[in-house]
N, C-alpha and C positions, 0 to 999 in steps of 0.2 A: 675275285674281289667276289667272298663265300657273301652272300644278303645273310640277311636275320633273318632272323624264324617269324617275326611280324611281313618279312617279301614272301618268304613260299607261303606260311600261312594266306596271304594272299593270292599269288600264286598258285594256291588248291582250292578257292572261292574260284566259284561256278561264273561263266561273265560276266551276269549283273552282277556280279556280285562285288567284285574284282578290284573295283575303281571306288578310291577316297570315296565317300558319303561331303554332298557337296554342302558349305558357307550355310545355305538355309535348311540342310536337314541339319536337327537338337534334336538331345538327346530327353524321353518322355522326363515330365515329373515324378516325384523321388514319391516313393510311396506316403500312404496319411492318412491309411491305420495302423491306428497307434495300439487297436488294439490284437492284430495281425503280430507287429515292432513287438509285441510282448514279449507273447507267447511266443514269439523266434527268436530272442534273449532266455526265456526258458529251457527254451528245445537245446537250445547250439554251447549249454554250458558241457565243458570239456577238462577232465583232473588233469593238470599241473603237475605241477615235479613237487617231492613230497603226499603227491595221493590228494594235494588243494583241489578246490573246485571254484574252474573260472571260466569267461564266455568271454572270449579272446574274437570273440565273429565281432559284435559290438563298440567293443572300447575302442578299432577300430574301422568302420563304415563313416565315406564318410562321402560324401552326393563325387555323381560324374560329372553333370553336366547340368542346366538348370533351363528348362522347355516350358512356357504358356502353355495352359494349357491348348486354348485352339492350336496349338504348332502338332503338339504332341498329337492332335488329333486329327491333325491331317499329313501330318509326318511318315505317323508308325505306324505300320499293318497292325489289324488290330486281334493278331496273333505275334507279333512283339514282344516280350518280354521288358520284362522293370528291371536292370542290372545291379548290381553292389559290387563297389570293389571292395574288396576286403585284402589287409595284409597279406607277409606270410606266416606271419604271429599271430596264426589260426588254428595253430593245430590237426589239424587234421591227414586225417594218413594219407597221401602220395599212389600209394596202391590201390584205394580203395576205389569207389567207381562216387562218381556223383552220388550224395544224399538232397533227399527231399525231402523238404517240409510239406504239410496245406497245414490250408486256414482254411474259417468261415471265409461265406463268399466269394465261393472257386477260387481264392488266391491260392498262390502254391511259393515258397519260393528251394532251392537248392541251389545248394556245391559245387560244382564242377570240378574234380578231379586233374590234378598236375600233369596227367599224362598231356590231356589233353586244351591244357592253359597252354599261349602262345607267349606265357611270361607265366615263368615258373615260378614267379615270386611274392603275385600275383592271384594268392586265388583268384575264382569269381563267383558270388553269393546272383544268380539271376531270381524275381520276383513277376510270378505270370501269371498271366491263367491253366490248368489245370492240362485246360486238351493241349495245346501250348511249348509245353513251361519244354519235355521230352523232343522236340522236334530239333535233329542234325541244323537245320540252318538256324534254326531261332539260335542257337549255341555261337555257328560260326560270324551270328551279327555281329550277339559279345561282344567278341570278342575281336574283329574289329570296331566296333563302340570304342571298348577298352581302348587300345589306342594310339584313342584320339585324345580321346577322355586324360593319358598321358601329360597331355602338349599344354592345355589348359587351364591345368591344376591351380594358377595364382592366377590366374586370371581368374579362377571365382570365385575366389579367399573373398578378391579386390568385391567383385561388384553382388556377393552374402552380402558385407560389411557397406556398401554404403548400402541397400536394398533395406539391409536392417532401417538406418537410422532414417526415409524414406521417410518408410512403415510405419515409424512410433510417433514423426510429422503429423501423417498426415492422420493419427489416432486422435493424437492432442486438437486436432484439427476437427475433425469428425464430434470430440464430445464437445470443446466449447460448441457449434454449430446444434446440435440436441439438444443443449442447455440451455441456450437463446431456443428456438423453435419447440423446448417446453416454458419456459421466460411470455414467451412470448403469445404461444395458447393458454392461460393460465389467466393472464392482463387481459386476454378477451374474452377469454368466462366474465370475468370479473367484472366488464363492462357492460356487456351482455345482461348479465343480469340484473346493476342496478341499472341499467340505461332502460330495464322491462317492469323489473319493483317503479320507480320513477314515470314510464306511462301508461303504466297501469293503477292509476290510484285517479290521473282525469280520466281517461276512458270509463272505468266502473263510474266515474261521475254521470260522463256523458250517459251514457244505459244503463242508468236509475231519472235520469231530469227527461231522460223518455219516454220512462217505462211512468211520469207521470206526468205527460204530455198525453201520451195515450188514450191512460185509465182514462181523463178529464175526457176527450172529448170523447169517450164512450156513455162517459158520462153526462154528458152534452147531448149525445143523439138519445138517449133513452130518455131525455126528460121533451128534448120532442117530440118524437114517438107521443108521449103519452105516457110514458112508463111514468105515476107514480112515486111508487115504489121503493123504484130505482131514485130519484131525484134528492127521493130523502133521505137516502145514507143508507140504505145496507149493502152501498158499494167502500170500501173505504178511502177515505182522501187520506193522501201523503205529500198534503203541501209543503213541510217543513222535513223530507227523507231525505230531501237530494241533500242538506247541511248535515241534517246527524250522520251520515253515511261518510263526509265527507269528514267531517271530526271524527268518523273512530280510523278510517283511511288514515288518517294522518295521525294518530295514537298509535299504533303500530306501529308502523312507518316507522315514526318517530322515537316507538321504544326499544324496535329491532336494528334501526341503517348503527346507534354508535357500537353494540357487541360485532357486529361486523364489516364495520368498518378502525376498530379495533385489529380482529382478531384477520382480517388482510391490505394493513398498512403495513407490514411492511416489501409489499409487493405493488403497490405503486412504482411503476415507473417514472413517474414524473416528479412525486415526493422524494425517489433511491434520487435520482441524477440531484437535485437538491443539497440533498442531503452528500453528497458528494462534494460539492461544488465548494462545501461549509471549505477551515481550515482552524477549524475544532483538535482534529485526533486525524494526522496521516494517515490511520488505518479506520474501517470506514465502520463505520456503530451503526449495531440494524433503529429502527425508530421508537420502538417500542419503548428501547431502556431513553431515548432524544428526551422525548417525551417526558417521562416519567422523571428522573434526572431537572428539565425542566420545569414541572411541579412542583421536586424536590427544597430542589435552590428557592422558588416562588414565599413556601412556607416556611422556608429557611430566615431570608428575609424581610421580606413583611408581614409583622408581627400580625395586622388583622385580616390577615391571610385568610384566614381557616374559618372566619367568619364572619369574612362575603362570600366560600364558595357555601357554609348554609344555610346561609340568605340565600344564592341560586342555588342552590339547592330543595329549599323550601317555595317557592316563589313557579319555579319547573315543576315543585309538584302541586302544589295545588292547579298549577294554569292547563295541567297533561289529565291531571283525578277529574277539571273540572272541565274542559273538551271528553274523556270519559263515560263524565256518568249525560251531557247531553247527549252522549250518543247513543248509551240507553237505556234511555229513558226520557218520562216528557218533559221533566221539567227545561225551564229555560232556562238560552249561555252561560247570565246572569247569577239565575237563583240554583246553576249546578257548581259557577266557581265560588259560591258562598256555601253549600255543599261541601267543596273539596277541601273551605276553611277548616268549618267546623271538625270536618274526621280528622284535616293534620292538627288542629286543637286536642280536640275531645277525641278519644276513639271509642268512647262509649254512644257514639252519637248514633254510627251508624244501624246502632239497633233497628229500629224499626221503616231501616226500604224493603220493599217487598219484587218478589223479579230473581232472578238467576242471576240480571245481567247486574243489576244495580246490587247487588250482595255483593256478589264479586268485586267490583268494582271502589267499591266501599269500603269493606277491607284489605284493600290493596292499601288503600291511600291513608287508613289507619295507618297500617300496619308501616310504613316511610312518614310516616308520622308520628312514630314515638321512637325508631330508627334517629330524623335525624333532632326528639329531643332529647332524645342520651343521648349524640353528640354534642348538643348544646349545653347538656348539666357536667360533662363534659368537659371539657373546651373552658367553661365556668368554676369547678372543678381546679381546674389546671393552674389558672387562671390566678385566685386567688390561695391557693398553696405555692405557685413562684414570686411573687407579690411576700407573703409570709417568712417564707421565703430568705427573699432578697432584704428584707427588716428582721430578719432573726442571723442572717450573715454579715447584716451591717453595710448591702448591699447601698441601700437611699441620700440620700442625697442631703446633706446637714443647711439649712435654712437659718445661719445665725448670723450676727453683725459683733463687734468689739467680741471677742470672744481667744481664750487662749491655744493655741494649737498645739500640741505634743508629738510631734514625728519618733517612733519609736518604745522601743519598751524597751526595760534593764529592769535593776537592783534599785533603784535609786527613787524608782517613778513613782510609790508608796508615801516616801517623805514631799518629795518633790508633791505632787496633789493638797499631803499634811498644811505647806506654809503658802500653793494657789489658793485654800480654802483658807485659813486663817487673814490673810488678805484678805479675803473679800466679805468678809462679815460683818466690814462697817458699813456697805453699801447693801445688804441682804446677798449675798454670796450672785458668784457669778456661775460663766461655764465655758468647762475644760473641754475641749479636745480631741480625742487619741487616737491615731490612727498608726497601727504596725502591722506588718505580717504577719498575724493572730491570725485566729478565731475569738468576732464577736464573743456567743459567748466565752470564750477562757479569758477574757479579758471582764466582760464583768464578773466572772465568777469570782477572778485572785484579784480586783478592785471593794467587791464584796467580803471580803478575807481579811478588808486593813480591819483596824480597830479604832477609828478615830470619826467620832463626827464630822461629816460633808460643812457644815452651816452656813446650809441656805444653796451649795455652790449645784450646780447638776455640772453631771460624767459623761458624756458620751462620750462610745468606743466604735470606729469604724473600723471594717480591715483590709488593710488594701499597701500597697507600698509606695514607699515614701515618691525617691525614684522615678514614676509614671505620674507625667499632670494631668489624665482625669480622676486620678485619686486624690491631689492636690485639690483638681478644682471639685470636687465632690465632699473635699470638709471647709470649702467657702476659703479657701486659707489667701485667697484677695484683699479678705475682711477683717480676718487674725488681726487683736491690735498686740500682739507679740507671737510670735511660734520660736519654740524647744526642739533644739535636735540633738538625743541625748545618744551618745555610747553606745556600742553595739556588743555586744558579750564576743566582742573573737583580741583578741589582744587589737597590740592602740599602732601599730602600721594600718591592718588592718581595717578597726575604727575612724580611725583619722581620716583613711582616702573613700568608706563608705558618709562618712557627711563632708568630703568633695562631692562630691556627686549628690549629694541629696542641695546642696548651694546651689551646686548648676543647678538641674533643676524647679527649684523657685527661683533662680535668673531668669530663666526660662514662664516664669506663664505672662500671659500676655496681657492683663491686666493691670498686672507691676503689685507691690505692695505693701497696702497701707500701712503693718508694723513692724518694727524692727526683727532682726533674727538672733538665737542668741546658741552659737552654738557650742555641746558641750569635745573638745578634746582634750581628747589619753597624752598626748607624747608635744614637747611645748616646743621642738624643732618643726614641726608641720602647719603651725600657728600663722605664721605667715601668709602661710601659703591662701586656704582659703582665705582670709582679712583680700587679698589680693583679688580675687573670684567674689570675693563679697557686697566688696565694698563698704563703704563708709555701713549698711544697715549690716553688717555685721557684725555683732560682738562675740566672742571666746571665753570660754571659763576654763581654763588648761586644771581638769582632775585629780595628778600627781601632783602639779604645783605646788596648787590651796593647801593639797597634807597634808607635801614636802612642810613648807615652809612655817607649817601652824603648827607641825613636829617641832622644826631646832625653833620656834622661838617659844613657844612650849620647854621642852625642853634648858633651855638660857635664862628657864626665872629662878629667883634664888628662893630656895629651899621644893616641900613637897608644896605644900596650902598653894604656896603663891601659883604651882601649875594646875592644879587643883581652880582652881579660880577663874584662874587669864582663859585658861578653853571653857572655863561655863560662857566668861565675859564672851566672849567668839560670838556662843551656842546665842546669846537673848543677840546680841548684834548682825548676827543674820539674816536668827530667824522672826518670823512676822508676832512669834506669842508677845517679846515685849518690846524692848525699843529699838528702834529702826533707824538708819538711813534714808534720809529728804529734803531732795530738793525746792527750794517755789522762792518765785520774784516774788519781794515785797514796797511797793513802791515809796512807802510810808516814811522807809532810814533808809532811803539815800540822801546823804551827804550825813548819815552817823561815823563816825571812828571803831572802828572793829570791834577795839576796845570797850567799846560801849552798846555795838548790837549783840555780847558775849554774854550780857544780863539782861538784856530786850525780852527773851521771852521765858515767861513761869511754868511752862509746860515743855520747856526745847532745849535742847543745850547745841548751842553753833561753834561746828567743829572749823566750817568753812568756808569759801566765798569762791563763786563761778561766774569771772571774770569775763562777760561780755565785750569787754576791749578786747581781745588773746583768741576769739576764736572759740572762751566760754572751754576755759582750763580752771581746771579748778584745783583750785588754791588752797590746801589743806595747813595750822594754821600759821596765816598769814603773822604776816607784824600786828602790834597795835594800833600802828597810823593813818595803818590802811584806809583810806573815806572813798567811804560806798558809792556808789556811780547807777546814772543811770540803763538800765537792761544789766545790773549788776543781781545772781540770788542768793543766797545764804543754802548752804548747805548745813540743816540741825540731825541731830539723833529725838526721836521725840516717839511716839505712844503710837502714832496715826498721821492720819495725812491728813485729816481733818480734828487732829485735837487741841492745836496749835495757834499763838499769835502774837504781832510784839503786842508791848504794853507799854505804858509811861517804867520811864529807872528806876530802882529802886534803891535804893542810900544805902552804903556800905560799908562796914568804918574795917579802914585796912589794915591800920595796927602795924607792928614790927613782928618780926614770926624769926626764927630760929635758924640763921640759913648755914647752913650745914652744908661741906663739898657734897659732893657725888663720889661710895662708895671704888676703889681701882679696881678693874678686879683683875681677876685673879686666872695662869694655866687651865684648864676645866683636861678628862679625862672621857669619857664620848666613844661613846659600842657604837656599833652599826653592823643588825646580825639583816642580813640580807642584801638582795641589792637591786634597786628598784634603775628603771629605767635616767630616770630622771637624777641622779645619783650626783652627775660634775657638777651641778647648778648647786641642788644642797649645804655639797662641798663648798664652795664657794660664795653664799651665804652662811658659810661660818667662821671664814676664813677674815667676814669681810663683824661679824659681832665681837666674835672669839678672840681673852689675849694671848699675845707669845707668849710662847714654849705645850699648850694645848696638844697636847695629842687625838684623829682621831682616826679608831678600835675598826678596821670593814674582817665580818667575820662574814664568809655564805663562801662558796661550793664550786668559781670560777678562778680559773686559776689566777694567779700574777701576773706573769703576761699577760694574758685574754684580760686580766683588767684594766691594765696600764695603759695597754690597747685602744680599749672606749670607751674612757675618762680623756684623752687625748683626744676623740673622736670627735666625743663630743666637746670637743673645745678648753679641758682645760690642759693647764702648765702646771702638772707637778712640780716641776722645777720653779716654780713663780712661787708657789705661797710661803711665805714670810710664817703668818700665825699657827699656821698648822705644822706640825708630821704623821703619815696618813704610815701608822704601821700592819700590815702586809698578815690577815690572819689564814687562812684555809681547812675548811668540814664543816658538816650536814648539822642545824644547828636545830633539833633535830633528837639528835645522838646528844644521848647523856655525857660517853666518854669524850667525845670533843667541845661542849662548853667545860670540864672542867677543867679543861686542861688551859681554859681564860681565866683569868684574876678577877671574875665576879662581883667582886669586892671591893675592890680600889673604883669604881669607874664613880662619875658624878651623875651623868645618861646613859642610859642602856634606854637604844628607837629601836625595836619589832620594828621593818619595813617586810611587805608585803610580795613577798619575789618572784621577780618579774618570770623566770621560771612557769607563775603557777598564775598570770597575770588570765588567761582564758578561763580562767574555774575560778571563778567568787568564795564556791562552799571550800574549795583545796584549797586554796591560800590564805582563808581565814583559821581553817582546822592545822595548819603549818603552825601558822603563824602564834595561836592559842598552845601548842602544844610546844614552843619553844616557851615561850612566857609561863608557864606554870617547871619547867626543866629547872630555869637560870631561876627563879623566886623557889622553888628547896634546893636547889645546890644553896640560892645566899644565907637563907634562914638555917642551913647546919652550920655553912663559917661566922657567920659573922652574929654577937655577940643578942643578946633574945634583954628590953628595952621591958624597962617596968608595966602594965596590962593599966595602971589607974592610970599614969601620963600620959597612955592615948587613950581614954573613957573615951572624952566627944567625938574623935577623928571613929574611932568605933565601932561608933555607938551605934545597934540596929547591924551588927556584921552577924556572918554567918558565926554559929559555935561549933562546928568543926572544926576537930584541931588541927588538923593539916592548911585548912586555909587561916585560919589562929598562928600558927605557925608561919607562915611567907604576912602575914600581914603584919606584924612584927616583928621583923626579920631589921629593917635599920628604914632607919629616918634616912637616912644617905645619899644610899643611889635611889636612880626615879629610873619609875621604869612605862615609854610609852608606847601604848601596840599601837598599830594598826590594822584593824579592821573592814572589810568594809561593808560584811554585810549587815544594816544596823537589829536585826534580830539579834544575832551573834556579838550585837554589840551590848545592847541591853544585860545581857546575862553575866556579860564577864563581868561587868558595869557592878552587876548588884552582887554577887560575889569579892568585887574592891580586890583581887589579886594584881591591879593591875591600878598605878596611879591616875593613869586616866587612856582614856581609849578616843581615836581617830575615826571618825568612820567615813564612808559615801552618804550623812547625812549632809555634813558642813557641807558637801558638792553642791548636793539639791535644795539647800539654803542659799547657797550665790545665786546656786540657777534658777535660782524662784523670785527671789530683790529683783536679778540684775532682766526681766521677766515683766518688772512694773516698772521698772525705770532702768532705762539704756547705762545715766551715764552713771550710776555708781556701777556700775566695771570701774571709772575709772577710779575712782574711790582705793577696793577695794583693792589696783593693784598695786598703787602705793602706796597706801598697810602694807600691800604682800612685798614692795620692793627690797633690797640690802639698800640702796642708801631711799634718806626719804623721811615722812613721818615714819612713827609706829610708834606701836598700843602698849603700852608696861603698864605692870602697877608698883606703886613709888610708895613706901612707910610717912603715912602723918604723923613723923618725925622733920620731914622735912618742912612741914607748912604752921603744924602749931604745935601749945606748949601740950603736958599731959593737964588734962582734966581741961581745956581752954574754952569756954561756951562761946562759937559761933554758928552763922546763918554758912547755906551753904553759895550765895553769893560769893562772900566773904570770902569762904576759899578757893572759891572760883579766883577774884583777886588776885588772891597769894600766885597763882600758880604759874599768871601773863610773868610769874617778875623771873623763873626758871623759864618758859618759852616753852609754857606746858595751857594744856585746856584740861580740865580736869571733866570728868563727864561723868562717875561714880566713882559710891563706893561702901567698902566692906567691914563693918565693927569686929571688931574682939569677939564676942563670942554667936554671931551670923553663920548662918552657913552659906552666902552663896550675896554674893556682892546684889548693890543698887543702882542703877542705870538710867538717868537720868531721875533723882529722889524730886518726888513731887511739894512744894511746900517748898520752895526754895528760900524764900526769907525769914524765913524761922530759924531763931538760935539753937544751938542743943550743946551740948555736954559732949565731946572726947576724947579720945581714948589714947595714952605713944601707941598703942598696941592695934590701931585700926593702920587699913590702907587704902588711898585712893585711884582707882584707876584712871589714866593720863593717856592721852597723845602727844608724845613729846617730836621735838622736827629731829633729832634723831642724830644730833650732831656729838 
């Protein structure tokens, strides 16, 4: 078996080199001279295929072995070269001789040719000294070491990875140790400096004391020696120099120590360890930031922290300024403190100081005093501005009792304030507080634009939310005698939901509520929930329901004149300008029959009894034989609560009067333009009042199938209607061609409703209603024959003389148009032009809210009068009570009305423009005409 090239090479070696190196003999360490290797790479660049320059040497250079410096120094001869193994892709010519590359520091690298290499596939790069690189003995040693290196390549790679990981860990540990060493050195220097500064002060005082004692001993010795000149004071006396020096050092040390402490605050190890132990944050926060944060929080939470800080700064300036003056001048300590205060209070007092030291100290104190007083002025100015801003924005507390509190803001607020001002006129005015989520200045500006006199009533505005208990307490909610919750501008469901939340907030007031709560609702279906939450304190007024029922009752009145007067009567009764409802206890009436009570009040008209035995139930229009018992109260219509009282019974003449039966009801044809969310309730009311065979036309944009679904969801069964037949027409009420398809000239009454789709915007709803009104009147004026202008001179006196308006006014007396206009300002415009027979608006709802706020019992009266069944208010011709030109007093007519189970509360003469409710001088007789009408409350049967 032939030997390999390696074995042949070993046989050819000298005896002393023919054996393998021992395990202790390792390869010398690699070349560490980066500059030499860089030059080697630049020198060994060769040309590859295609003429491209390559550097094949260093792309395949790898370590052969590793050896520590000590091992290499002990095992390698001085002439042993450093060897680098290179793969065969080095691209050198095999026939070429060894290539040598010389480098600085007497280091040379050469590549041996393949002819002398025992492994032809691996050329050898030898790095060594210049003298020993060309030795043949070194060449043989290099070849032998190359054979050993191939066996340990894999082990070398693993060793390199482990050494790299160990080196990185050792590096991080060394860096951490170095950082701790630096921190320890800095802390040691800081402690040493602080200790030196603290120790130097008492040591300086000690030395000064020693000097004073030595000078005193010297003076005594001189006196003993007989030197009178020295004893008389030629040597200066430093009796108080010790205390002045201590004062000076104390001032200097106190001034500079805070700066030093703040600068090196984060370098104090105890404080840092304490900050790490806190649980404020998982990350370490610098102590400077922590201290700044604590100061900021202190100034933010405690309102008087700034003033206390300025007080401390003033005391600090006076104290240490006085010590500084004491140290540099001949004044006593108390005198120096007083001078420091004068310098702080008046910066000009330091002008008479003499000497450099006193002047420097006095100027410093004066500058600090000016700074402190400037900060005090700034704080005072900010406090005054904040207080004024708080007053301007309505953040201050209202200190009132027995006031009326209004929660919310809406279009009804103006008329509501007007009614409340009229109601409080008799007591010289009251206090009304408004709490809304608006700016106080804006609310005051809007209230100032109202064109009426408040008659002594004060309106106080506050900005806040009724849903926040703190804002409710700010307006003294627990001391208010009545609370009114207004509906918001949102749609009905959202408005009622907000009202429910407000009621919940009111029930959460710990002090309790003294007065009752009047809540304006938008949908009658949401009323039971609010009453369930509020209990007995809650009185609800459903705005849509009030207007809808009034529109229906106006439409059912016979004739145009009755419609106008009927609506005016409701305005008079609901408002506080004329007569309104009052309930009061009169013990002197106990035991009387109601027929006698009816004529017992010369300045009021009794309408019912509040029965105490039935839990306070109000019985309107009771029987004549009902006897008042103890605890019963009388419901009357009077001008004010203090303007009426019972008197002796007057003498009345009952006499005879014509007994005319009530006229029969005839079928009517009514048109609804628009869709309301409570239209199902309006249909039920019409079903109660209309005669059989009546028709109700419904003209709106809601599809017919959807209408039926909405009516069914509202609780109306269309199939069970007996007196009304529903006629559906789909169209837009503001498009003329759609209206022209309707028989507008055939309807007895036309009701223009505020459409549900526009309930979020009062302005848009009123604009749509106004446009519909104008179009209907114009179409009627062209279809219906004109009446003689003279016959309507009374009705149209004072009307506009514009031709198109006059044509609308004179179109016909048969078809009555009643419009629902929400904004009172738009209502006034329509009423002045008189293109509509009557306009119902939110002003009636405001009147009802004000009346219920003054007396919660009135809400039961209104509920019964607006109900489908029970007592109702109506207008009756005079022919049912008297003959033409008969002379009677008002008491006589009231007695005759009782024979028809009616209570006569007022009248309107034939030539009058308005009705008189609760007429004065009821006992004086007068002549009546057959064309007169009377306002009565009937049983509704």
